[in-house]
RODREN-676007 format. One record per residue: z, y, x of N, C-alpha, C in turn. Coordinates in steps of 0.001 Angstrom, whole numbers. Atoms other than C-alpha are relative to their C-alpha. Layout:
N
+---------+---------+---------+---------+---------+---------+---------+---------+---------+
|     npz |     npy |     npx |    capz |    capy |    capx |     cpz |     cpy |     cpx |
+---------+---------+---------+---------+---------+---------+---------+---------+---------+
|       Z |       Y |       X |       Z |       Y |       X |       Z |       Y |       X |
...
+---------+---------+---------+---------+---------+---------+---------+---------+---------+
//
This chain:
154
+---------+---------+---------+---------+---------+---------+---------+---------+---------+
|     npz |     npy |     npx |    capz |    capy |    capx |     cpz |     cpy |     cpx |
+---------+---------+---------+---------+---------+---------+---------+---------+---------+
|     453 |    -483 |    -957 |  136280 |   21264 |  113728 |      56 |    1438 |     771 |
|       9 |   -1308 |    -652 |  137226 |   24110 |  115828 |    -484 |     822 |     438 |
|     380 |   -1083 |    -982 |  134782 |   26030 |  117876 |    -957 |    1441 |     -86 |
|     403 |   -1334 |     285 |  133962 |   28826 |  118546 |    -831 |     698 |    -678 |
|     998 |     500 |    1205 |  130503 |   28409 |  116329 |     807 |     615 |   -1254 |
|     120 |    -501 |    1743 |  132484 |   28049 |  113174 |     961 |    1085 |    -210 |
|    -450 |   -1764 |     172 |  134520 |   31119 |  113613 |    -508 |    1492 |     133 |
|    1539 |   -1180 |     386 |  131574 |   33072 |  114473 |    -264 |    -122 |   -1423 |
|    1049 |     122 |    1226 |  130027 |   31966 |  111259 |     966 |     340 |   -1187 |
|   -1416 |     -97 |    1049 |  133499 |   31987 |  109097 |     -30 |    1681 |     113 |
|     584 |    -742 |     149 |  133660 |   35527 |  110069 |    -894 |    1432 |    -315 |
|    1112 |    -947 |     -43 |  130352 |   37155 |  109943 |    -121 |    -420 |   -1598 |
|    -234 |    -413 |    1574 |  130826 |   36109 |  106022 |    1408 |     271 |    -567 |
|    -319 |    -807 |     632 |  133186 |   37265 |  105420 |      77 |    1569 |      57 |
|     694 |   -1060 |     -72 |  132416 |   40117 |  106631 |    -867 |     603 |   -1012 |
|     222 |    -860 |    1232 |  129956 |   40997 |  103808 |     487 |     495 |    -794 |
|    -902 |    -451 |    1757 |  132988 |   41388 |  101186 |     616 |     716 |    1345 |
|   -1620 |    -517 |     366 |  135750 |   42854 |  103443 |    -106 |    1209 |     861 |
|    -100 |    -534 |   -1270 |  134429 |   44699 |  106560 |    -911 |    -530 |    1251 |
|     367 |     489 |    -617 |  133605 |   44545 |  109831 |     294 |   -1086 |     369 |
|    -780 |    1264 |     129 |  133372 |   41718 |  112035 |    1662 |     -69 |     339 |
|    -895 |     389 |    -732 |  136905 |   40294 |  113356 |    1263 |    1615 |    -657 |
|   -1611 |    -785 |     562 |  139087 |   43168 |  111273 |     131 |    -749 |    -848 |
|     -47 |     778 |     612 |  141133 |   42469 |  109660 |     131 |     980 |    -909 |
|       9 |    -756 |    1088 |  141408 |   43925 |  105751 |    1324 |    1667 |     239 |
|     -34 |    -668 |   -1187 |  142850 |   47204 |  106878 |     281 |    1116 |   -1893 |
|    -454 |    -223 |    1562 |  144759 |   49292 |  103207 |    -268 |    1325 |    -131 |
|      33 |   -1500 |    -179 |  143241 |   52976 |  102725 |    1240 |     455 |    -128 |
|    -919 |    -587 |    -484 |  145913 |   55236 |  104113 |      31 |    1177 |    -869 |
|     -58 |   -1279 |    1442 |  147118 |   58279 |  101574 |    -984 |    1193 |    1312 |
|     504 |   -1062 |    -347 |  145236 |   61526 |  102426 |    1619 |     658 |     782 |
|   -1938 |   -1012 |    -700 |  149538 |   63392 |  103284 |     470 |   -1104 |     380 |
|    -872 |    1013 |    -518 |  151525 |   62045 |  105393 |    1344 |    -261 |    -351 |
|   -1301 |     373 |     783 |  154811 |   60587 |  104442 |     496 |    1225 |     528 |
|   -1165 |   -1267 |    -634 |  157524 |   63195 |  105310 |    1329 |   -1363 |     337 |
|    -999 |     955 |    -544 |  160153 |   61115 |  107302 |    1312 |     901 |     652 |
|   -1543 |    -288 |    -703 |  162779 |   63559 |  108412 |     129 |    1637 |    -970 |
|    -384 |   -1118 |    1214 |  164559 |   66739 |  106495 |    -350 |    1449 |     358 |
|     -99 |   -1370 |    -531 |  162831 |   69316 |  108008 |     -97 |    1193 |   -1207 |
|    1114 |   -1049 |    1581 |  161412 |   72656 |  105526 |     -98 |     109 |     247 |
|    1302 |    -189 |      21 |  158784 |   73657 |  104653 |    -538 |    1156 |    1378 |
|     726 |    -585 |    -922 |  156521 |   75687 |  107005 |     727 |    1588 |      33 |
|    -625 |    -539 |     781 |  157280 |   78978 |  107154 |   -1858 |     712 |    -726 |
|     779 |    -244 |     674 |  153283 |   79870 |  106199 |      16 |    -589 |   -1467 |
|      42 |     451 |    1250 |  153736 |   77478 |  103105 |    1357 |     274 |    -546 |
|   -1202 |    -481 |     662 |  157155 |   79382 |  101985 |   -1188 |     992 |    -326 |
|     706 |   -1406 |     586 |  155046 |   82593 |  102787 |    -894 |     422 |   -1279 |
|    1186 |     135 |    1049 |  152091 |   81339 |  100504 |     618 |     419 |   -1341 |
|    -775 |     417 |    1478 |  154957 |   80345 |   97447 |     350 |    1006 |    -231 |
|    -316 |   -1256 |     456 |  156049 |   83798 |   97683 |    -743 |     653 |    -730 |
|     773 |    -792 |     542 |  153772 |   85309 |   97494 |    -936 |      -8 |   -1621 |
|     254 |     -21 |    1152 |  152218 |   83211 |   94425 |     865 |     710 |   -1108 |
|    -590 |    -889 |    1317 |  154834 |   83997 |   92457 |     283 |    1721 |    -238 |
|    1068 |   -1447 |    -178 |  154135 |   87878 |   93088 |    -334 |     335 |    -643 |
|    1637 |    -543 |     416 |  151258 |   87856 |   92322 |    -138 |     122 |   -1941 |
|     229 |     948 |    1181 |  152212 |   86176 |   88786 |    1014 |     786 |    -633 |
|    -807 |    -628 |     829 |  155015 |   88138 |   87947 |    -530 |    1156 |    -171 |
|    1549 |   -1338 |      89 |  152482 |   91333 |   88884 |    -440 |      44 |   -1652 |
|    1082 |     938 |     720 |  150348 |   89884 |   86801 |      80 |    -377 |   -1340 |
|    -937 |     -43 |    1402 |  152912 |   89601 |   84031 |     310 |    1217 |    -283 |
|    -455 |   -2041 |    -633 |  153630 |   93519 |   84396 |   -1278 |     130 |    -727 |
|    1900 |    -611 |     701 |  149637 |   94165 |   83762 |    -243 |    -687 |   -1644 |
|     324 |      56 |    1141 |  149629 |   92400 |   81174 |    1111 |     387 |    -871 |
|    -761 |    -874 |     631 |  152608 |   93957 |   79503 |    -316 |    1119 |    -190 |
|    -418 |   -1079 |      29 |  151954 |   97206 |   80388 |   -2457 |     144 |    -930 |
|    1326 |    -132 |     556 |  147727 |   96178 |   78620 |     550 |      79 |   -1496 |
|    -381 |     208 |    1820 |  149754 |   94676 |   75277 |    1004 |    1207 |    -849 |
|    -255 |   -1555 |      60 |  151518 |   98172 |   75317 |    -744 |     717 |    -947 |
|     319 |   -1154 |     323 |  148709 |   99721 |   75099 |    -462 |    -600 |   -1139 |
|    1007 |    1190 |    1304 |  146598 |   97255 |   72371 |     761 |     373 |    -897 |
|    -895 |    -293 |    1145 |  149895 |   97835 |   70249 |     399 |    1512 |    -290 |
|    -314 |   -1312 |      99 |  150150 |  101217 |   70451 |    -984 |     523 |   -1050 |
|    1739 |     501 |     377 |  145777 |  100958 |   69308 |     208 |    -208 |   -1434 |
|     151 |     400 |     941 |  146784 |   98966 |   66256 |     919 |     231 |    -732 |
|   -1931 |     218 |     375 |  150941 |   99556 |   65119 |      83 |    -276 |    -733 |
|    -353 |     896 |     703 |  151910 |   97316 |   64085 |     933 |    -270 |    -731 |
|   -1776 |    -411 |     -88 |  155638 |   96600 |   62302 |    1088 |    -639 |     928 |
|    -919 |    -847 |   -1257 |  158077 |   97691 |   64588 |    -549 |     -47 |    1019 |
|     709 |   -1092 |    -983 |  155927 |   99865 |   66695 |    1351 |    -291 |     827 |
|   -1351 |    -775 |    -966 |  159823 |  100981 |   68732 |     107 |   -1073 |     446 |
|    -370 |    1378 |    -118 |  160451 |   97295 |   69096 |    -520 |    -539 |    1460 |
|     528 |     423 |    -938 |  157713 |   95522 |   71043 |    -634 |    1193 |     913 |
|     942 |    -987 |    -941 |  156503 |   98656 |   72866 |    1947 |     430 |    1084 |
|   -1379 |    -376 |   -1075 |  160644 |   98980 |   74324 |    -359 |   -1555 |     203 |
|    -446 |     983 |    -747 |  160380 |   95314 |   75020 |   -1356 |    -397 |     939 |
|     873 |    -241 |   -1294 |  156674 |   96142 |   77177 |    1026 |     296 |    1343 |
|    -625 |   -1023 |   -1259 |  158407 |   98781 |   78875 |    1100 |    -800 |     964 |
|   -1459 |     858 |    -879 |  162039 |   96356 |   79566 |   -1207 |    -633 |     709 |
|     927 |     856 |   -1183 |  159278 |   93944 |   81634 |   -1125 |     988 |     867 |
|     305 |    -414 |   -1419 |  157403 |   96210 |   83158 |     625 |    1186 |     446 |
|    -368 |    -456 |   -1196 |  159965 |   98073 |   84546 |    1258 |   -1213 |     548 |
|    -343 |    1386 |    -743 |  162034 |   94652 |   85172 |    -554 |    -979 |     468 |
|     866 |     369 |    -496 |  159280 |   92463 |   85940 |     -67 |     416 |    2310 |
|     -73 |    -820 |   -2034 |  158897 |   94664 |   89626 |    1203 |      43 |     683 |
|   -1581 |    -453 |     -54 |  162383 |   94802 |   90199 |     175 |   -1498 |     194 |
|    -224 |    1797 |     -79 |  162600 |   90644 |   89943 |   -1090 |    -150 |     885 |
|    1300 |    -201 |   -1110 |  159363 |   90763 |   91880 |     436 |    -776 |    1779 |
|     145 |    -631 |    -995 |  160302 |   91810 |   94722 |    1807 |    -835 |     275 |
|    -774 |     417 |    -126 |  163856 |   90238 |   94643 |     450 |   -1943 |     -61 |
|    1213 |    1311 |     286 |  161717 |   86609 |   93731 |    -250 |    -377 |    1280 |
|    1373 |     135 |    -239 |  159467 |   87009 |   96169 |     538 |    -666 |    2228 |
|    -709 |     588 |   -1260 |  161874 |   87401 |   99596 |    1127 |    -712 |     122 |
|   -1158 |     546 |     220 |  164515 |   85198 |   98489 |    -416 |   -1347 |     848 |
|    -118 |     837 |    -618 |  164731 |   82364 |  100883 |    -608 |   -1321 |   -1502 |
|     623 |    1464 |     904 |  163157 |   78563 |   98953 |    1637 |    -797 |     375 |
|   -1055 |     302 |    -139 |  166534 |   76695 |   98376 |    -308 |    -691 |     350 |
|    -655 |     652 |   -1404 |  168667 |   74528 |  100668 |     -85 |   -1114 |   -1234 |
|    -146 |     766 |     -21 |  168501 |   70951 |   99776 |    1255 |    -672 |    -504 |
|    -957 |     693 |     516 |  171448 |   68454 |   98408 |    1361 |      -1 |    2175 |
|    -222 |    -399 |   -1560 |  171289 |   68096 |  102655 |     112 |    1223 |     712 |
|    -197 |    -726 |    -637 |  171708 |   70794 |  104191 |    1045 |    1206 |   -1023 |
|   -1399 |    -490 |     333 |  174542 |   72104 |  101638 |    1071 |    -825 |     462 |
|   -1121 |     915 |    -310 |  176430 |   68866 |  102418 |     909 |     915 |    1873 |
|     -43 |    -299 |   -1277 |  175971 |   70076 |  106330 |     698 |    1099 |    -184 |
|    -666 |   -1210 |     -54 |  176785 |   74082 |  105762 |    2292 |    -217 |    -539 |
|   -1267 |       4 |     192 |  180187 |   72553 |  103955 |     853 |      44 |    1035 |
|    -175 |     978 |   -1081 |  180791 |   70166 |  106761 |     618 |    1156 |    1050 |
|     158 |   -1477 |   -1400 |  180695 |   73102 |  109199 |     877 |     783 |     -82 |
|   -1099 |   -1044 |      10 |  182948 |   75173 |  107666 |    1293 |    -643 |   -1195 |
|   -1607 |    1027 |     435 |  185483 |   72802 |  106625 |     827 |     276 |    1031 |
|    -491 |    -206 |   -1837 |  188150 |   73507 |  109090 |     725 |   -1626 |     238 |
|    -918 |    2021 |    -838 |  188943 |   70124 |  111467 |    1235 |     849 |     510 |
|    -891 |     559 |    -251 |  191707 |   69070 |  111469 |     867 |     395 |    1909 |
|    -480 |    -413 |   -1078 |  193630 |   70194 |  114848 |     650 |    -993 |     281 |
|    -802 |     918 |     -14 |  194481 |   67844 |  117020 |    1523 |    -115 |     285 |
|   -1459 |     -35 |     487 |  198341 |   67390 |  116906 |     433 |    -975 |    1018 |
|    -698 |     389 |   -1120 |  200539 |   66369 |  119982 |     910 |    -701 |    -160 |
|   -1675 |     174 |     907 |  202928 |   63185 |  119206 |     702 |     297 |    1002 |
|    -488 |    -455 |   -1069 |  205940 |   63924 |  120670 |     924 |   -1556 |     774 |
|    -877 |    1656 |    -637 |  206726 |   60586 |  123203 |    1940 |      47 |      68 |
|    -725 |     406 |     -83 |  210316 |   59504 |  122947 |     217 |    -695 |    1729 |
|    -493 |     712 |   -1100 |  211812 |   58851 |  126958 |     676 |   -1745 |     -79 |
|    -202 |    1685 |    -483 |  212276 |   55725 |  127931 |    1020 |    -913 |     856 |
|   -1654 |     386 |   -1482 |  216024 |   54986 |  129530 |    -289 |    -339 |     993 |
|     343 |      35 |   -2273 |  215510 |   55393 |  132921 |    1617 |    -314 |     156 |
|    -729 |     499 |    -451 |  217886 |   53079 |  134450 |     334 |     813 |    1928 |
|    -407 |    -438 |   -1225 |  219179 |   54968 |  137721 |      34 |    -556 |     850 |
|    -731 |     948 |   -1433 |  220313 |   53624 |  141351 |     601 |    1267 |     -44 |
|   -1128 |    -682 |    -358 |  223252 |   54884 |  142233 |     546 |    -860 |     900 |
|     140 |    1059 |   -1130 |  224209 |   53990 |  145779 |    1582 |     888 |     237 |
|   -1552 |    -315 |     655 |  228071 |   53890 |  145678 |     231 |     -21 |    2051 |
|    -301 |    -233 |   -1784 |  229563 |   55328 |  149695 |    1529 |      26 |    -100 |
|   -1019 |    -457 |     -94 |  232451 |   55542 |  150385 |     951 |    1322 |     114 |
|     191 |   -1583 |    -158 |  234261 |   59589 |  150291 |    1003 |     246 |    1757 |
|    -917 |    -710 |    -572 |  235771 |   58765 |  153231 |   -1558 |     136 |    1771 |
|    1805 |    -143 |   -1697 |  231382 |   58146 |  155239 |      58 |     365 |    -682 |
|     445 |    -703 |    -341 |  230635 |   60437 |  153670 |     231 |    1314 |     707 |
|    -475 |   -1233 |    -520 |  233242 |   63114 |  154860 |     534 |    -373 |    1771 |
|     855 |     202 |   -1868 |  232548 |   61724 |  158504 |    -993 |    1008 |     977 |
|    1690 |    -718 |    -559 |  229378 |   62028 |  158438 |    -528 |    1245 |      40 |
|     -22 |   -1632 |     -13 |  229636 |   65707 |  157446 |     687 |     268 |    1093 |
|   -1054 |     526 |   -1444 |  232188 |   65444 |  160626 |   -1025 |    1213 |     736 |
|    1318 |      62 |   -1154 |  229563 |   65221 |  163208 |    -773 |     892 |      96 |
|    1300 |   -1278 |    -308 |  226895 |   67570 |  162578 |     560 |    1068 |    1221 |
+---------+---------+---------+---------+---------+---------+---------+---------+---------+
//
Protein backbone atom coordinates (compact mmCIF):
# COMPACT_ATOMS: atom_id res chain seq x y z
CA UNK A 1 0.00 0.00 0.00
CA UNK A 2 1.63 3.21 -1.21
CA UNK A 3 -0.06 6.06 0.57
CA UNK A 4 1.33 9.43 1.43
CA UNK A 5 1.49 8.51 5.12
CA UNK A 6 3.58 5.42 4.55
CA UNK A 7 6.05 7.36 2.40
CA UNK A 8 6.34 10.00 5.08
CA UNK A 9 7.01 7.40 7.75
CA UNK A 10 9.65 5.76 5.59
CA UNK A 11 11.39 9.08 5.01
CA UNK A 12 11.21 9.96 8.69
CA UNK A 13 12.92 6.68 9.58
CA UNK A 14 15.52 7.17 6.92
CA UNK A 15 16.18 10.70 8.17
CA UNK A 16 17.43 9.40 11.49
CA UNK A 17 20.31 7.68 9.74
CA UNK A 18 21.01 9.63 6.56
CA UNK A 19 20.22 13.32 6.90
CA UNK A 20 17.25 15.57 6.35
CA UNK A 21 13.84 14.36 5.23
CA UNK A 22 13.48 13.87 1.51
CA UNK A 23 17.10 14.69 0.70
CA UNK A 24 19.14 12.05 -1.05
CA UNK A 25 22.46 11.06 0.43
CA UNK A 26 24.97 13.66 -0.72
CA UNK A 27 28.67 12.93 -0.70
CA UNK A 28 30.87 15.57 0.85
CA UNK A 29 32.40 17.74 -1.85
CA UNK A 30 36.17 18.19 -1.86
CA UNK A 31 37.42 21.45 -0.38
CA UNK A 32 39.31 22.30 -3.53
CA UNK A 33 37.62 22.70 -6.90
CA UNK A 34 38.52 20.32 -9.67
CA UNK A 35 40.69 21.88 -12.35
CA UNK A 36 38.94 21.52 -15.69
CA UNK A 37 40.83 24.03 -17.80
CA UNK A 38 44.35 24.42 -19.06
CA UNK A 39 44.62 27.86 -17.50
CA UNK A 40 47.92 28.76 -15.89
CA UNK A 41 48.26 29.49 -12.21
CA UNK A 42 47.28 32.99 -11.15
CA UNK A 43 49.89 35.73 -10.98
CA UNK A 44 49.57 35.86 -7.19
CA UNK A 45 50.30 32.12 -6.85
CA UNK A 46 53.30 32.39 -9.17
CA UNK A 47 54.64 35.40 -7.28
CA UNK A 48 54.21 33.63 -3.94
CA UNK A 49 56.11 30.54 -5.12
CA UNK A 50 58.95 32.73 -6.46
CA UNK A 51 59.11 34.55 -3.12
CA UNK A 52 59.38 31.24 -1.26
CA UNK A 53 62.20 30.04 -3.53
CA UNK A 54 64.09 33.31 -3.15
CA UNK A 55 63.79 33.41 0.64
CA UNK A 56 64.83 29.76 0.97
CA UNK A 57 67.94 30.36 -1.15
CA UNK A 58 68.82 33.47 0.83
CA UNK A 59 68.39 31.41 4.01
CA UNK A 60 70.84 28.87 2.60
CA UNK A 61 73.25 31.73 1.88
CA UNK A 62 72.98 32.91 5.48
CA UNK A 63 73.63 29.32 6.59
CA UNK A 64 76.83 29.33 4.48
CA UNK A 65 77.95 32.52 6.22
CA UNK A 66 77.26 31.06 9.67
CA UNK A 67 78.97 27.79 8.71
CA UNK A 68 82.03 29.73 7.54
CA UNK A 69 82.22 31.61 10.83
CA UNK A 70 81.86 28.38 12.83
CA UNK A 71 84.52 26.65 10.70
CA UNK A 72 86.98 29.49 11.32
CA UNK A 73 86.45 29.25 15.08
CA UNK A 74 86.86 25.44 15.32
CA UNK A 75 89.63 25.10 12.66
CA UNK A 76 88.76 21.67 11.17
CA UNK A 77 91.08 19.79 8.82
CA UNK A 78 90.99 21.06 5.24
CA UNK A 79 89.79 24.48 6.46
CA UNK A 80 90.67 26.30 3.21
CA UNK A 81 88.53 23.85 1.18
CA UNK A 82 85.54 24.33 3.49
CA UNK A 83 85.94 28.11 3.41
CA UNK A 84 86.10 28.12 -0.39
CA UNK A 85 82.88 26.07 -0.52
CA UNK A 86 81.13 28.45 1.91
CA UNK A 87 82.37 31.51 -0.01
CA UNK A 88 81.22 30.00 -3.31
CA UNK A 89 77.79 29.39 -1.76
CA UNK A 90 77.61 32.97 -0.50
CA UNK A 91 78.53 34.34 -3.95
CA UNK A 92 76.70 31.90 -6.21
CA UNK A 93 73.40 31.61 -4.28
CA UNK A 94 72.30 35.29 -4.56
CA UNK A 95 72.91 35.25 -8.31
CA UNK A 96 71.04 31.96 -8.73
CA UNK A 97 68.24 33.13 -6.41
CA UNK A 98 67.59 36.23 -8.50
CA UNK A 99 67.59 34.23 -11.75
CA UNK A 100 65.25 31.59 -10.37
CA UNK A 101 62.94 34.12 -8.69
CA UNK A 102 62.55 36.08 -11.93
CA UNK A 103 61.98 32.99 -14.05
CA UNK A 104 58.50 32.13 -15.23
CA UNK A 105 57.04 28.73 -14.36
CA UNK A 106 57.80 25.86 -16.70
CA UNK A 107 55.38 25.42 -19.58
CA UNK A 108 53.18 22.36 -19.69
CA UNK A 109 53.29 19.83 -22.53
CA UNK A 110 50.15 21.33 -24.01
CA UNK A 111 51.68 24.83 -24.04
CA UNK A 112 54.89 23.56 -25.63
CA UNK A 113 52.95 21.67 -28.29
CA UNK A 114 50.77 24.69 -29.06
CA UNK A 115 53.76 27.02 -29.46
CA UNK A 116 55.61 24.48 -31.63
CA UNK A 117 52.54 24.14 -33.83
CA UNK A 118 52.25 27.92 -34.10
CA UNK A 119 55.93 28.23 -35.12
CA UNK A 120 55.77 25.41 -37.66
CA UNK A 121 55.66 26.68 -41.21
CA UNK A 122 52.22 26.37 -42.60
CA UNK A 123 52.05 24.85 -46.07
CA UNK A 124 51.14 27.43 -48.66
CA UNK A 125 48.10 26.54 -50.71
CA UNK A 126 49.19 25.66 -54.20
CA UNK A 127 47.33 26.79 -57.23
CA UNK A 128 46.53 23.82 -59.34
CA UNK A 129 46.95 24.21 -63.07
CA UNK A 130 43.82 23.20 -64.85
CA UNK A 131 44.23 22.04 -68.37
CA UNK A 132 41.70 23.70 -70.57
CA UNK A 133 39.07 21.43 -71.90
CA UNK A 134 39.03 21.19 -75.62
CA UNK A 135 36.50 23.67 -76.85
CA UNK A 136 34.65 23.14 -80.03
CA UNK A 137 34.41 26.38 -81.90
CA UNK A 138 31.46 27.20 -84.09
CA UNK A 139 32.51 28.08 -87.59
CA UNK A 140 30.17 29.92 -89.88
CA UNK A 141 30.88 29.29 -93.51
CA UNK A 142 30.04 32.10 -95.88
CA UNK A 143 30.71 32.32 -99.46
CA UNK A 144 33.53 34.72 -100.15
CA UNK A 145 31.42 36.46 -102.71
CA UNK A 146 28.68 37.16 -100.17
CA UNK A 147 31.14 38.75 -97.79
CA UNK A 148 32.63 40.87 -100.54
CA UNK A 149 29.23 42.06 -101.76
CA UNK A 150 28.26 42.99 -98.24
CA UNK A 151 31.29 45.25 -97.93
CA UNK A 152 30.59 46.99 -101.18
CA UNK A 153 27.11 47.96 -100.09
CA UNK A 154 28.38 50.04 -97.26
